[in-house]
PyMOL Python script that loads the backbone (N, CA, C, O; Angstrom):
from pymol import cmd

cmd.read_pdbstr("""\
ATOM      1  N   MET A   1      14.579  41.443 -19.755  1.00  0.00           N
ATOM      2  CA  MET A   1      15.097  40.129 -20.088  1.00  0.00           C
ATOM      3  C   MET A   1      14.573  39.067 -19.126  1.00  0.00           C
ATOM      4  O   MET A   1      14.295  37.939 -19.532  1.00  0.00           O
ATOM      5  N   LEU A   2      14.439  39.430 -17.851  1.00  0.00           N
ATOM      6  CA  LEU A   2      13.973  38.478 -16.853  1.00  0.00           C
ATOM      7  C   LEU A   2      12.448  38.413 -16.757  1.00  0.00           C
ATOM      8  O   LEU A   2      11.911  37.576 -16.032  1.00  0.00           O
ATOM      9  N   THR A   3      11.751  39.285 -17.479  1.00  0.00           N
ATOM     10  CA  THR A   3      10.290  39.325 -17.343  1.00  0.00           C
ATOM     11  C   THR A   3       9.655  38.010 -17.771  1.00  0.00           C
ATOM     12  O   THR A   3       8.676  37.575 -17.164  1.00  0.00           O
ATOM     13  N   GLY A   4      10.191  37.372 -18.799  1.00  0.00           N
ATOM     14  CA  GLY A   4       9.632  36.098 -19.248  1.00  0.00           C
ATOM     15  C   GLY A   4       9.750  35.032 -18.182  1.00  0.00           C
ATOM     16  O   GLY A   4       8.822  34.250 -17.977  1.00  0.00           O
ATOM     17  N   ILE A   5      10.880  34.993 -17.503  1.00  0.00           N
ATOM     18  CA  ILE A   5      11.092  34.000 -16.450  1.00  0.00           C
ATOM     19  C   ILE A   5      10.153  34.277 -15.280  1.00  0.00           C
ATOM     20  O   ILE A   5       9.597  33.346 -14.696  1.00  0.00           O
ATOM     21  N   GLN A   6       9.974  35.545 -14.937  1.00  0.00           N
ATOM     22  CA  GLN A   6       9.106  35.897 -13.814  1.00  0.00           C
ATOM     23  C   GLN A   6       7.646  35.569 -14.127  1.00  0.00           C
ATOM     24  O   GLN A   6       6.907  35.138 -13.242  1.00  0.00           O
ATOM     25  N   ASN A   7       7.231  35.766 -15.354  1.00  0.00           N
ATOM     26  CA  ASN A   7       5.835  35.514 -15.708  1.00  0.00           C
ATOM     27  C   ASN A   7       5.488  34.028 -15.626  1.00  0.00           C
ATOM     28  O   ASN A   7       4.343  33.678 -15.343  1.00  0.00           O
ATOM     29  N   THR A   8       6.460  33.156 -15.871  1.00  0.00           N
ATOM     30  CA  THR A   8       6.157  31.728 -15.805  1.00  0.00           C
ATOM     31  C   THR A   8       5.847  31.313 -14.378  1.00  0.00           C
ATOM     32  O   THR A   8       5.141  30.327 -14.171  1.00  0.00           O
ATOM     33  N   GLY A   9       6.355  32.039 -13.384  1.00  0.00           N
ATOM     34  CA  GLY A   9       6.101  31.694 -11.993  1.00  0.00           C
ATOM     35  C   GLY A   9       4.728  32.107 -11.504  1.00  0.00           C
ATOM     36  O   GLY A   9       4.366  31.792 -10.370  1.00  0.00           O
ATOM     37  N   ASN A  10       3.955  32.797 -12.317  1.00  0.00           N
ATOM     38  CA  ASN A  10       2.652  33.294 -11.875  1.00  0.00           C
ATOM     39  C   ASN A  10       1.580  32.206 -11.845  1.00  0.00           C
ATOM     40  O   ASN A  10       0.559  32.380 -11.179  1.00  0.00           O
ATOM     41  N   THR A  11       1.782  31.095 -12.544  1.00  0.00           N
ATOM     42  CA  THR A  11       0.770  30.038 -12.530  1.00  0.00           C
ATOM     43  C   THR A  11       0.785  29.367 -11.164  1.00  0.00           C
ATOM     44  O   THR A  11       1.843  28.992 -10.658  1.00  0.00           O
ATOM     45  N   SER A  12      -0.386  29.221 -10.575  1.00  0.00           N
ATOM     46  CA  SER A  12      -0.479  28.619  -9.249  1.00  0.00           C
ATOM     47  C   SER A  12      -0.338  27.103  -9.360  1.00  0.00           C
ATOM     48  O   SER A  12      -0.406  26.530 -10.447  1.00  0.00           O
ATOM     49  N   MET A  13      -0.141  26.473  -8.207  1.00  0.00           N
ATOM     50  CA  MET A  13      -0.023  25.011  -8.190  1.00  0.00           C
ATOM     51  C   MET A  13      -1.330  24.358  -8.632  1.00  0.00           C
ATOM     52  O   MET A  13      -1.319  23.297  -9.257  1.00  0.00           O
ATOM     53  N   LEU A  14      -2.454  24.994  -8.305  1.00  0.00           N
ATOM     54  CA  LEU A  14      -3.751  24.450  -8.703  1.00  0.00           C
ATOM     55  C   LEU A  14      -3.856  24.378 -10.224  1.00  0.00           C
ATOM     56  O   LEU A  14      -4.299  23.371 -10.775  1.00  0.00           O
ATOM     57  N   GLU A  15      -3.447  25.452 -10.898  1.00  0.00           N
ATOM     58  CA  GLU A  15      -3.505  25.465 -12.358  1.00  0.00           C
ATOM     59  C   GLU A  15      -2.585  24.402 -12.942  1.00  0.00           C
ATOM     60  O   GLU A  15      -2.954  23.707 -13.888  1.00  0.00           O
ATOM     61  N   ARG A  16      -1.390  24.277 -12.381  1.00  0.00           N
ATOM     62  CA  ARG A  16      -0.472  23.245 -12.871  1.00  0.00           C
ATOM     63  C   ARG A  16      -1.074  21.864 -12.668  1.00  0.00           C
ATOM     64  O   ARG A  16      -0.982  21.002 -13.542  1.00  0.00           O
ATOM     65  N   GLY A  17      -1.695  21.657 -11.506  1.00  0.00           N
ATOM     66  CA  GLY A  17      -2.333  20.375 -11.224  1.00  0.00           C
ATOM     67  C   GLY A  17      -3.457  20.087 -12.201  1.00  0.00           C
ATOM     68  O   GLY A  17      -3.627  18.952 -12.645  1.00  0.00           O
ATOM     69  N   GLN A  18      -4.231  21.125 -12.538  1.00  0.00           N
ATOM     70  CA  GLN A  18      -5.329  20.937 -13.486  1.00  0.00           C
ATOM     71  C   GLN A  18      -4.801  20.575 -14.865  1.00  0.00           C
ATOM     72  O   GLN A  18      -5.360  19.713 -15.544  1.00  0.00           O
ATOM     73  N   HIS A  19      -3.723  21.232 -15.277  1.00  0.00           N
ATOM     74  CA  HIS A  19      -3.141  20.902 -16.583  1.00  0.00           C
ATOM     75  C   HIS A  19      -2.647  19.459 -16.589  1.00  0.00           C
ATOM     76  O   HIS A  19      -2.841  18.733 -17.564  1.00  0.00           O
ATOM     77  N   PHE A  20      -2.007  19.048 -15.493  1.00  0.00           N
ATOM     78  CA  PHE A  20      -1.497  17.684 -15.397  1.00  0.00           C
ATOM     79  C   PHE A  20      -2.643  16.682 -15.441  1.00  0.00           C
ATOM     80  O   PHE A  20      -2.545  15.647 -16.100  1.00  0.00           O
ATOM     81  N   TYR A  21      -3.738  16.993 -14.735  1.00  0.00           N
ATOM     82  CA  TYR A  21      -4.904  16.121 -14.703  1.00  0.00           C
ATOM     83  C   TYR A  21      -5.514  15.984 -16.093  1.00  0.00           C
ATOM     84  O   TYR A  21      -5.874  14.885 -16.517  1.00  0.00           O
ATOM     85  N   ILE A  22      -5.628  17.116 -16.803  1.00  0.00           N
ATOM     86  CA  ILE A  22      -6.195  17.099 -18.157  1.00  0.00           C
ATOM     87  C   ILE A  22      -5.302  16.290 -19.095  1.00  0.00           C
ATOM     88  O   ILE A  22      -5.797  15.516 -19.914  1.00  0.00           O
ATOM     89  N   LEU A  23      -3.984  16.470 -18.974  1.00  0.00           N
ATOM     90  CA  LEU A  23      -3.061  15.709 -19.820  1.00  0.00           C
ATOM     91  C   LEU A  23      -3.178  14.217 -19.552  1.00  0.00           C
ATOM     92  O   LEU A  23      -3.192  13.416 -20.487  1.00  0.00           O
ATOM     93  N   ARG A  24      -3.264  13.835 -18.266  1.00  0.00           N
ATOM     94  CA  ARG A  24      -3.402  12.410 -17.935  1.00  0.00           C
ATOM     95  C   ARG A  24      -4.693  11.864 -18.511  1.00  0.00           C
ATOM     96  O   ARG A  24      -4.715  10.751 -19.038  1.00  0.00           O
ATOM     97  N   ARG A  25      -5.789  12.643 -18.418  1.00  0.00           N
ATOM     98  CA  ARG A  25      -7.080  12.219 -18.950  1.00  0.00           C
ATOM     99  C   ARG A  25      -6.974  11.997 -20.467  1.00  0.00           C
ATOM    100  O   ARG A  25      -7.455  10.988 -20.984  1.00  0.00           O
ATOM    101  N   LEU A  26      -6.340  12.947 -21.175  1.00  0.00           N
ATOM    102  CA  LEU A  26      -6.193  12.819 -22.628  1.00  0.00           C
ATOM    103  C   LEU A  26      -5.366  11.595 -22.990  1.00  0.00           C
ATOM    104  O   LEU A  26      -5.697  10.875 -23.932  1.00  0.00           O
ATOM    105  N   MET A  27      -4.289  11.358 -22.244  1.00  0.00           N
ATOM    106  CA  MET A  27      -3.450  10.187 -22.514  1.00  0.00           C
ATOM    107  C   MET A  27      -4.262   8.907 -22.350  1.00  0.00           C
ATOM    108  O   MET A  27      -4.162   7.994 -23.170  1.00  0.00           O
ATOM    109  N   LEU A  28      -5.064   8.842 -21.291  1.00  0.00           N
ATOM    110  CA  LEU A  28      -5.877   7.658 -21.043  1.00  0.00           C
ATOM    111  C   LEU A  28      -6.881   7.441 -22.170  1.00  0.00           C
ATOM    112  O   LEU A  28      -7.066   6.317 -22.636  1.00  0.00           O
ATOM    113  N   ILE A  29      -7.525   8.520 -22.606  1.00  0.00           N
ATOM    114  CA  ILE A  29      -8.502   8.418 -23.693  1.00  0.00           C
ATOM    115  C   ILE A  29      -7.815   7.959 -24.976  1.00  0.00           C
ATOM    116  O   ILE A  29      -8.337   7.101 -25.688  1.00  0.00           O
ATOM    117  N   LEU A  30      -6.639   8.530 -25.273  1.00  0.00           N
ATOM    118  CA  LEU A  30      -5.919   8.156 -26.490  1.00  0.00           C
ATOM    119  C   LEU A  30      -5.475   6.701 -26.444  1.00  0.00           C
ATOM    120  O   LEU A  30      -5.448   6.029 -27.475  1.00  0.00           O
ATOM    121  N   LEU A  31      -5.125   6.206 -25.251  1.00  0.00           N
ATOM    122  CA  LEU A  31      -4.714   4.809 -25.133  1.00  0.00           C
ATOM    123  C   LEU A  31      -5.897   3.863 -25.315  1.00  0.00           C
ATOM    124  O   LEU A  31      -5.760   2.809 -25.937  1.00  0.00           O
ATOM    125  N   LEU A  32      -7.055   4.233 -24.779  1.00  0.00           N
ATOM    126  CA  LEU A  32      -8.206   3.336 -24.812  1.00  0.00           C
ATOM    127  C   LEU A  32      -9.021   3.445 -26.095  1.00  0.00           C
ATOM    128  O   LEU A  32      -9.817   2.556 -26.398  1.00  0.00           O
ATOM    129  N   LEU A  33      -8.832   4.524 -26.853  1.00  0.00           N
ATOM    130  CA  LEU A  33      -9.623   4.742 -28.062  1.00  0.00           C
ATOM    131  C   LEU A  33      -9.476   3.617 -29.092  1.00  0.00           C
ATOM    132  O   LEU A  33     -10.493   3.149 -29.603  1.00  0.00           O
ATOM    133  N   PRO A  34      -8.255   3.157 -29.426  1.00  0.00           N
ATOM    134  CA  PRO A  34      -8.139   2.067 -30.403  1.00  0.00           C
ATOM    135  C   PRO A  34      -8.833   0.791 -29.943  1.00  0.00           C
ATOM    136  O   PRO A  34      -9.438   0.091 -30.755  1.00  0.00           O
ATOM    137  N   LEU A  35      -8.753   0.481 -28.653  1.00  0.00           N
ATOM    138  CA  LEU A  35      -9.427  -0.710 -28.143  1.00  0.00           C
ATOM    139  C   LEU A  35     -10.932  -0.588 -28.314  1.00  0.00           C
ATOM    140  O   LEU A  35     -11.600  -1.540 -28.718  1.00  0.00           O
ATOM    141  N   LEU A  36     -11.460   0.587 -28.006  1.00  0.00           N
ATOM    142  CA  LEU A  36     -12.895   0.812 -28.130  1.00  0.00           C
ATOM    143  C   LEU A  36     -13.333   0.733 -29.591  1.00  0.00           C
ATOM    144  O   LEU A  36     -14.377   0.157 -29.898  1.00  0.00           O
ATOM    145  N   LEU A  37     -12.534   1.316 -30.494  1.00  0.00           N
ATOM    146  CA  LEU A  37     -12.875   1.279 -31.919  1.00  0.00           C
ATOM    147  C   LEU A  37     -12.861  -0.151 -32.445  1.00  0.00           C
ATOM    148  O   LEU A  37     -13.714  -0.521 -33.252  1.00  0.00           O
ATOM    149  N   ASN A  38     -11.896  -0.965 -31.996  1.00  0.00           N
ATOM    150  CA  ASN A  38     -11.858  -2.364 -32.418  1.00  0.00           C
ATOM    151  C   ASN A  38     -13.091  -3.105 -31.929  1.00  0.00           C
ATOM    152  O   ASN A  38     -13.671  -3.902 -32.666  1.00  0.00           O
ATOM    153  N   GLU A  39     -13.499  -2.847 -30.682  1.00  0.00           N
ATOM    154  CA  GLU A  39     -14.701  -3.486 -30.146  1.00  0.00           C
ATOM    155  C   GLU A  39     -15.910  -3.135 -31.001  1.00  0.00           C
ATOM    156  O   GLU A  39     -16.728  -4.001 -31.313  1.00  0.00           O
ATOM    157  N   ILE A  40     -16.023  -1.869 -31.377  1.00  0.00           N
ATOM    158  CA  ILE A  40     -17.170  -1.433 -32.178  1.00  0.00           C
ATOM    159  C   ILE A  40     -17.083  -2.009 -33.591  1.00  0.00           C
ATOM    160  O   ILE A  40     -18.078  -2.486 -34.136  1.00  0.00           O
ATOM    161  N   ARG A  41     -15.884  -1.961 -34.181  1.00  0.00           N
ATOM    162  CA  ARG A  41     -15.719  -2.375 -35.573  1.00  0.00           C
ATOM    163  C   ARG A  41     -16.023  -3.856 -35.756  1.00  0.00           C
ATOM    164  O   ARG A  41     -16.726  -4.243 -36.689  1.00  0.00           O
ATOM    165  N   TYR A  42     -15.491  -4.676 -34.863  1.00  0.00           N
ATOM    166  CA  TYR A  42     -15.637  -6.120 -35.044  1.00  0.00           C
ATOM    167  C   TYR A  42     -16.807  -6.704 -34.269  1.00  0.00           C
ATOM    168  O   TYR A  42     -17.055  -7.908 -34.334  1.00  0.00           O
ATOM    169  N   GLY A  43     -17.528  -5.861 -33.535  1.00  0.00           N
ATOM    170  CA  GLY A  43     -18.705  -6.340 -32.826  1.00  0.00           C
ATOM    171  C   GLY A  43     -18.392  -7.371 -31.767  1.00  0.00           C
ATOM    172  O   GLY A  43     -19.191  -8.275 -31.525  1.00  0.00           O
ATOM    173  N   LEU A  44     -17.229  -7.248 -31.126  1.00  0.00           N
ATOM    174  CA  LEU A  44     -16.849  -8.249 -30.132  1.00  0.00           C
ATOM    175  C   LEU A  44     -17.786  -8.226 -28.930  1.00  0.00           C
ATOM    176  O   LEU A  44     -18.046  -9.258 -28.313  1.00  0.00           O
ATOM    177  N   ILE A  45     -18.287  -7.045 -28.608  1.00  0.00           N
ATOM    178  CA  ILE A  45     -19.186  -6.943 -27.455  1.00  0.00           C
ATOM    179  C   ILE A  45     -20.463  -7.735 -27.736  1.00  0.00           C
ATOM    180  O   ILE A  45     -20.935  -8.481 -26.878  1.00  0.00           O
ATOM    181  N   GLU A  46     -21.022  -7.570 -28.941  1.00  0.00           N
ATOM    182  CA  GLU A  46     -22.248  -8.279 -29.293  1.00  0.00           C
ATOM    183  C   GLU A  46     -22.008  -9.782 -29.325  1.00  0.00           C
ATOM    184  O   GLU A  46     -22.856 -10.556 -28.881  1.00  0.00           O
ATOM    185  N   ASN A  47     -20.851 -10.200 -29.849  1.00  0.00           N
ATOM    186  CA  ASN A  47     -20.551 -11.625 -29.899  1.00  0.00           C
ATOM    187  C   ASN A  47     -20.497 -12.226 -28.503  1.00  0.00           C
ATOM    188  O   ASN A  47     -20.983 -13.335 -28.282  1.00  0.00           O
ATOM    189  N   LYS A  48     -19.910 -11.498 -27.564  1.00  0.00           N
ATOM    190  CA  LYS A  48     -19.836 -11.992 -26.191  1.00  0.00           C
ATOM    191  C   LYS A  48     -21.232 -12.150 -25.610  1.00  0.00           C
ATOM    192  O   LYS A  48     -21.528 -13.147 -24.952  1.00  0.00           O
ATOM    193  N   TRP A  49     -22.098 -11.154 -25.856  1.00  0.00           N
ATOM    194  CA  TRP A  49     -23.454 -11.238 -25.323  1.00  0.00           C
ATOM    195  C   TRP A  49     -24.209 -12.390 -25.975  1.00  0.00           C
ATOM    196  O   TRP A  49     -24.978 -13.079 -25.305  1.00  0.00           O
ATOM    197  N   ASP A  50     -24.001 -12.609 -27.279  1.00  0.00           N
ATOM    198  CA  ASP A  50     -24.656 -13.720 -27.964  1.00  0.00           C
ATOM    199  C   ASP A  50     -24.206 -15.050 -27.376  1.00  0.00           C
ATOM    200  O   ASP A  50     -25.020 -15.950 -27.168  1.00  0.00           O
ATOM    201  N   LYS A  51     -22.898 -15.175 -27.106  1.00  0.00           N
ATOM    202  CA  LYS A  51     -22.393 -16.416 -26.518  1.00  0.00           C
ATOM    203  C   LYS A  51     -23.014 -16.654 -25.149  1.00  0.00           C
ATOM    204  O   LYS A  51     -23.399 -17.778 -24.825  1.00  0.00           O
ATOM    205  N   LEU A  52     -23.112 -15.594 -24.343  1.00  0.00           N
ATOM    206  CA  LEU A  52     -23.720 -15.736 -23.017  1.00  0.00           C
ATOM    207  C   LEU A  52     -25.184 -16.147 -23.139  1.00  0.00           C
ATOM    208  O   LEU A  52     -25.662 -16.986 -22.375  1.00  0.00           O
ATOM    209  N   ALA A  53     -25.896 -15.556 -24.100  1.00  0.00           N
ATOM    210  CA  ALA A  53     -27.304 -15.893 -24.290  1.00  0.00           C
ATOM    211  C   ALA A  53     -27.446 -17.348 -24.727  1.00  0.00           C
ATOM    212  O   ALA A  53     -28.330 -18.055 -24.244  1.00  0.00           O
ATOM    213  N   ASN A  54     -26.583 -17.799 -25.636  1.00  0.00           N
ATOM    214  CA  ASN A  54     -26.635 -19.186 -26.091  1.00  0.00           C
ATOM    215  C   ASN A  54     -26.337 -20.151 -24.955  1.00  0.00           C
ATOM    216  O   ASN A  54     -26.962 -21.207 -24.851  1.00  0.00           O
ATOM    217  N   MET A  55     -25.380 -19.788 -24.100  1.00  0.00           N
ATOM    218  CA  MET A  55     -25.052 -20.652 -22.971  1.00  0.00           C
ATOM    219  C   MET A  55     -26.243 -20.774 -22.029  1.00  0.00           C
ATOM    220  O   MET A  55     -26.533 -21.866 -21.538  1.00  0.00           O
ATOM    221  N   SER A  56     -26.931 -19.674 -21.773  1.00  0.00           N
ATOM    222  CA  SER A  56     -28.083 -19.721 -20.866  1.00  0.00           C
ATOM    223  C   SER A  56     -29.215 -20.534 -21.501  1.00  0.00           C
ATOM    224  O   SER A  56     -29.931 -21.246 -20.796  1.00  0.00           O
ATOM    225  N   LYS A  57     -29.386 -20.435 -22.825  1.00  0.00           N
ATOM    226  CA  LYS A  57     -30.413 -21.230 -23.502  1.00  0.00           C
ATOM    227  C   LYS A  57     -30.082 -22.715 -23.402  1.00  0.00           C
ATOM    228  O   LYS A  57     -30.969 -23.540 -23.182  1.00  0.00           O
ATOM    229  N   ARG A  58     -28.797 -23.055 -23.564  1.00  0.00           N
ATOM    230  CA  ARG A  58     -28.389 -24.456 -23.443  1.00  0.00           C
ATOM    231  C   ARG A  58     -28.687 -24.984 -22.047  1.00  0.00           C
ATOM    232  O   ARG A  58     -29.168 -26.107 -21.893  1.00  0.00           O
ATOM    233  N   LYS A  59     -28.402 -24.175 -21.031  1.00  0.00           N
ATOM    234  CA  LYS A  59     -28.669 -24.606 -19.656  1.00  0.00           C
ATOM    235  C   LYS A  59     -30.156 -24.861 -19.459  1.00  0.00           C
ATOM    236  O   LYS A  59     -30.539 -25.837 -18.814  1.00  0.00           O
ATOM    237  N   GLU A  60     -31.003 -23.985 -20.016  1.00  0.00           N
ATOM    238  CA  GLU A  60     -32.445 -24.154 -19.879  1.00  0.00           C
ATOM    239  C   GLU A  60     -32.904 -25.436 -20.563  1.00  0.00           C
ATOM    240  O   GLU A  60     -33.738 -26.163 -20.023  1.00  0.00           O
ATOM    241  N   SER A  61     -32.362 -25.718 -21.758  1.00  0.00           N
ATOM    242  CA  SER A  61     -32.775 -26.920 -22.476  1.00  0.00           C
ATOM    243  C   SER A  61     -32.317 -28.171 -21.731  1.00  0.00           C
ATOM    244  O   SER A  61     -33.030 -29.174 -21.721  1.00  0.00           O
ATOM    245  N   VAL A  62     -31.146 -28.128 -21.112  1.00  0.00           N
ATOM    246  CA  VAL A  62     -30.667 -29.273 -20.333  1.00  0.00           C
ATOM    247  C   VAL A  62     -31.557 -29.481 -19.114  1.00  0.00           C
ATOM    248  O   VAL A  62     -31.867 -30.618 -18.760  1.00  0.00           O
ATOM    249  N   GLU A  63     -31.969 -28.392 -18.472  1.00  0.00           N
ATOM    250  CA  GLU A  63     -32.836 -28.503 -17.298  1.00  0.00           C
ATOM    251  C   GLU A  63     -34.204 -29.048 -17.682  1.00  0.00           C
ATOM    252  O   GLU A  63     -34.810 -29.784 -16.903  1.00  0.00           O
ATOM    253  N   ASN A  64     -34.705 -28.701 -18.869  1.00  0.00           N
ATOM    254  CA  ASN A  64     -36.013 -29.181 -19.306  1.00  0.00           C
ATOM    255  C   ASN A  64     -35.996 -30.677 -19.565  1.00  0.00           C
ATOM    256  O   ASN A  64     -36.998 -31.358 -19.350  1.00  0.00           O
ATOM    257  N   ILE A  65     -34.864 -31.191 -20.024  1.00  0.00           N
ATOM    258  CA  ILE A  65     -34.755 -32.629 -20.294  1.00  0.00           C
ATOM    259  C   ILE A  65     -34.733 -33.357 -18.957  1.00  0.00           C
ATOM    260  O   ILE A  65     -34.645 -34.584 -18.923  1.00  0.00           O
TER     261      ILE A  65
END
""", "prot")
cmd.dss("prot")
cmd.show_as("cartoon", "prot")
cmd.util.cbc("prot")
cmd.orient("prot")
């Protein structure tokens, strides 16, 4: 009857720490995944780069004048 309880104590602290680390990693990935998918879906990253490129072009044209 007590064998089940005794067997649970066999996992070392290192193994428990690794499981905790893996769980934290998965939680972080699951939290950030929707944000990343939205960035890809709506092309927000490309839009930001386009805006930066346009701003630099405007600065160059102002300097040329």
